[in-house]
C-alpha positions, 0 to 999 in steps of 0.5 A: 748317770750314763749307762753303756750299751750292752756289747750285744747291741754294739757288736753287729754294726761294728762287725759289719763295718770291719767286714766291709773294710777288710773286703776279700783280702784283708788290709793289704797296706798294713800286712805288707808294711808292718812286721807281724811281731811289732807291738805299739802304743797309740793314743786317741786324741781330740782335735776339736772341743766336744763331748766324747761318745762311742768308746765302747764301739771303738774298743770293740773294733780293735778287739775284734781285729786282735783280742790282744789289743787293750784300750785304757780310757782316760776320758769316758763317754760324756766327758768334755774335751778340748783340742789335744786332750788324750781320750784313751791309750791303746797298746798291743799288736800294731797290725791289728791296731792299724787295721781297725783304726779307721772303723774305730775312729768312724764310730768314735768321731760320728757318735762324739759328733752326735753327743757334741751337737746335742750338748750345744742345744742342751747348753742353749736351753740351760735354765729352762725346764725343756729337755733336748730330745732326738727323733727316729731320723737316724742312720740305718743300723745305728739307731741304738748307738746314735740315741746313746750318743744323744744321752751322752750329750745330755739329751733324752730319747724319743721312741726307739721305733714304731713299736714302743709308742704311738706318734700320730703324724699329719698324714695319719690325721688325714687318713683318719679324717681328723685329730679326734678320730685318729686318737680314738682309733689309736687308743682302740688298737693299743695296749694300756701301757702304750702312750699316744702323742699327736702332731699338730701345727695349728692351735685350732687342733689343740682342743681336739687333741686334749679332748682325746686325752693324748699323752703328749702333743707335738707342736710342729713349726710353731713360733715362740708366741704360739708355743707359749699359747699352746702351753697355756692351753695345755695347762699340764694335761699333756707333755708339750714337745716343740719341733721344727728347724730347731737351732742353738740360736732359736732354742732359748726362745722356744724353751722360754715358751714353757715346753717340756721337750725340744726335739731335733732330727739333725742331732742324728742325721746331720751332726758333724763328726768330731775330729779325733785322731789316733796318734802313734807314740814315738818310742813305744813300738817294740818287736816281739821276741823271736 
């Protein structure tokens, strides 16, 4: 079940985006053209097929500009939509609605794009045990939201930051003087609840990683045959994660190797925005009584 993020985790980036947009003088266009008392009804409508994510951020953008704006969700986060599907209806003061429109759509389109990209990989590996996982390759300030969008698309999350797990990368190995030395140093410096993952790109490093009792092994840029051999050698003693240039075309063969996780940075740093529009509903605009 997809759980929404607490409002406290969403408010800072949404508020910052609105302040950036409003600048020093507010919405000059809307304030000059739209009567102060005009009320309207609009709809968020999908222009492309994909997975919805980010409705709480969109709703908050409207509400921060004008608390009188109300949004009724018809297709919640995690829903699959096709072109023309109505995702939500929005009603309230027209000025606030139009002022918040771009920020709301920026969050909704981007996060739905992340969810949709994730779903393409999830669909590609269906039937295998491998789960699709994100990375720390996120946009500054948006990590919690982007990782939420990955979950909305059917994926799972890797570590959220440098402080919730140990991931020993190739440069750490080089600095420590080897795989075993890096694992020993990490284990000596962490608490008993912190897990250790180590990145390797050659099979000759694997025995040392397993001897060091790594909790997970990141098998970087390995082909399906090498991955299958790595999984065989691991034999369930550690979580096997595949990474490196994963695409919907390559994911099925990688999943068939038997890995537990497939991680892809592009899900968050390069996902294409899902096209969602805010449609004005003709005849729904009214002027407030004088």
